[in-house]
N, C-alpha and C positions, 0 to 999 in steps of 0.2 A: 505493501498499500503505501510506504515508500516514493518508491519511480510512480505510482499514479498523482501524490504531491506533488512531484517535483515537474512533471506533465501539465499540472493543472496552473501551475504559480507562470510556466513558461507560457501557459495562454492569455494570463495576465499579461504578461509583457509584449504580446503583439497584438492585444484587444486594444492596449493603451496609445500604442504605436501614433495612432492615429491622431488631427489635432481636430477633430470635427467636435461641436459643442452642442451636448444636447440639451435643450430647455426645461426649463423643470416641468415639473408635471406629465412630462411627455414621455413617452416609451419608446426608444431606438426598436422598434420589432428586426429589421434584418438584424442586426447587431446582436439582440438576442437567439435568433435564430442559429446565427453561426454560433456563437453559443454553445448552444444546446448538439448543435451538432457535430462541433469541435470536443465535448466533452466525452458525449459519446463513442465518438471514434478513440479516444483516448482511455475511457474505462475501458471499453472492451478489450482495448490492447493489453492495457495494466492486471484485469481479473484472468486473462488468459496465461500472462505473465507468472501473476500468482498459482495459476493454477501446475505449469513448470516445475515452479519451486519451490512449492510445499507440499503438493500431493502426488508428486511421481512414485514417492513408493507406499503409498496407500492403497488399500484394493477397497473396492465401491461395495457398498451396503445397502440396506433399508433404511432411509431413514430413522435415526435413532438420538436421544437426548443424553448428554452426558454430564454431569457435574463436576466440573475442571476449579473450583472456585479455589480449593486449596494444593492447585499446582504454581509450579516454579514460583513461587511467592509474592503470587499475584503479580507477577511481570507482565505476564499477557493483558490483564487489563488496564493496566496502566496505558498498555501500546495501545489499545483500543480505545483509550479517551485522549489522547493525543492525536492521532489518524482523525478521529471524527471532528474533534476541535477545530483542524486545520483544513479539513474538507469543507467545515461550515465556510469558515471565514474567507476562503479563497472563492466558494462561489458568492461568498455575502459582497466580497469586492468586484465581482464580475457582475452578478445583478445590480447591483446597486449604480454603476458605472453604465446602465441601459437606462435609466433614468426610472426605476421601480422605487417607488417610496423605501428609506432604510428600513423601517419595522418591516414592512412586508417582504423586501429583500432577506431581511436575516430569518423572516418564520420559513418561506420558502430554502432556505439555505439548509438549516437546520432538518427540515424533516428530508430533502432530498441529500442530505449527507449520511441521515440514517438509513435510507432504502440503497445507498450505496455500499453500507458496509452490511447490509441482511445477506446478500449473496453469499459471504464467507460463512456464516453460520447455518446457511445452507450448502455447503462445501461441506463444511465440517460435519454435516447432520450425516450425509452418505458417505463418509469415509470411516474407514474400522480402525483409523486410529485416533481419532478424534471422536465427533460427535457433536451436537450441536448445544451451545451453551446460553441458560439464562444469564448468566453473570457476563457473560462478553455481550450481550444485546444490551443489558442494564449499563455499561462501562461505554457502547456507542453512542445510548441515546445522552449521557451524562456530559460528555463531549461533544456532539453534537450539540446541545444548548447551550454551552457554557459560556458561547462569544454573547449571549446576552446581557454580559455582564456590563456591554459597556453603554447599554440602553439605561443602566441605575448607576452607574460612578461616572459616565461622561467616557471612560476608557477604559481600556483591558488591563485590571491590578494581576490578576491571573493570565500569565501566561506560560503554555507548554514549551519546553525545549526538548532535544534529541541529543545524547552523547554516544560515541560507540570508540572501542578500543580492543582486537582480537585476543580471545584466551585461548588459555590452552587446554583448557576442558571440551572445545567441537573437537578435538583431533581424538578423543576418547568414544566421541560417540559422531561419526562425522553423516550420516544418513540423518539423526535428529536435529542435530546441532548445528550443520553445516560441512559442506568437504571444502569449501571457496569463500572469497570475502563476502558476497553479494550473499549467499544463501547464510555467511552467520551473522549477517550486516539483522536478516528478517526472522533467523532464529536462534543465535545463541544470545540468552538472554545474560547469560554470565559480561559479556561486551556493550552489555545496553545500560544506560544511563537515563532515565527521564527527571525533566527539571521543570520545576515552577517560578518565572523567574517573576519579580512584582518592583515597583517603583520607591525608590529609597524617600519620595515624598509622599508617602501611604503613612509616613508617620510626621510627614510636618503640614501644617494647616496652611504655610504662604510660600508652599514648595522652594523650598531651601537651598534643593537640591537639583543639579544637572538634570535634565529628560533622561537622557541616555544612560545616566548609572543606573546599576540595578544590583539587586542580589536574586541569586536563586538557592530556592532548594530540591535538593537532589534525593531519587532514591533508587537503588541499584540491589543487585543482590548476587553470591558469590557460591561455587561447588553446586550448582544445580546441571548436576549430570544426567538426572532422570528429572523428570516430573513430578512424576508422587514421591511424597515425603518419607515413606515407608521406603520406597521400592531405593529410593536416593542413600537411605539412611541405611537398609540392609546392603547394600555395593560400598559403603564404607566411606561416602560424600555427605556431610554437614553443612546443609542450603545454609547463610547467613545474610541476615537484611542486613543491607549497606545504607547511612544517611550521609549524605553531606550535605556543605554552607558554601557558596563562592559567590565572591563578585560575581557579575554580568553585565555584560553594554546592550542595550536597548538598540540596537542599527537602523529601524526605524526610523529613530528621534535624529537622527545626524540631518543636517541640512546640507542638499547639494542641489546643484542647479540641473542635472540632467536626469532626465525622467526614466530612460531607461535605466540610469545607476542607483535611484531610487528603490527601481521594482526589485533591480538583483539583490541590492542591501537586504528588502523586507522577505524576501526567498532562504537566506542567507541567514538572517533572524531565525528560522525555526531548529538554526541547531544551537547548541550553547557552546560557545567560544573557550578551548584552554587558557586556563586562570590558577593559578592558586585556589586548592581547597581543604577544608576537613574532614575528615571521615569518623564516626561513629557508625562502629560495627557490632557494637554490643559490648564489648569487652573493652576494648580501647580506643583512646585517640588515634590516629593516623593523619598525616600533614604533606597531601601532596602539593610539590614544586609547582607543577603543570598537571592536569585533568581532562582527562579525555575522555 
């Protein structure tokens, strides 16, 4: 799904490359149609790629549900929130630029991103390796509607980000955790970290801090070789939660004149910039000079 996010963000770049002005309260139906067609093509390609990467080793089955809420230290649920959030945010930017009322654009975007995530649960339901998950569906909905905060606080105080570095655990179960970098980026939860970034001015009524200066609270895990906690323990691995605190930068707040550069900064802003980080793993405090 991160490949899908990349495709949609590039769509924003092309969609904003023109200079035509849209009158207030009018909808550019041609632009809206082009967006729908382009998103449909990107979505179809993204889901095809996901099927090849994620389900290639799974045998089909009749549709079933599976309660996986205790697996992988819930890292997969956080990933669903992250992806659904940014799908909503990207769709919102695209629809708003066609002239649709912002609140309506946000509602349509939240509903559409929830619908976009639904086929993943359907694929899981027909896969012997997984099964449809109500926990995933709830996480999708939370992420899809989280961008509504900007209508409550006039800005996104809570902004999800992502970072990744390869782990040696993927080598232990490459079929499950990924045999190459692209697969590991999606499958290896040991290498993934999800962040919630927020503005320092949340503590200042007078907005004394620069808009681009932020801090992030991160969540990750270690020694997750098997999804089931029991199976993981039986094989000699102790899955451990990791909580992180780090400085961060809001690249979308950096003032630039070129529109394409501003859009690219918004794209990069979905990833946490490596900076000094403090980690708490339940036993000790670890200082990382740079955390990826």
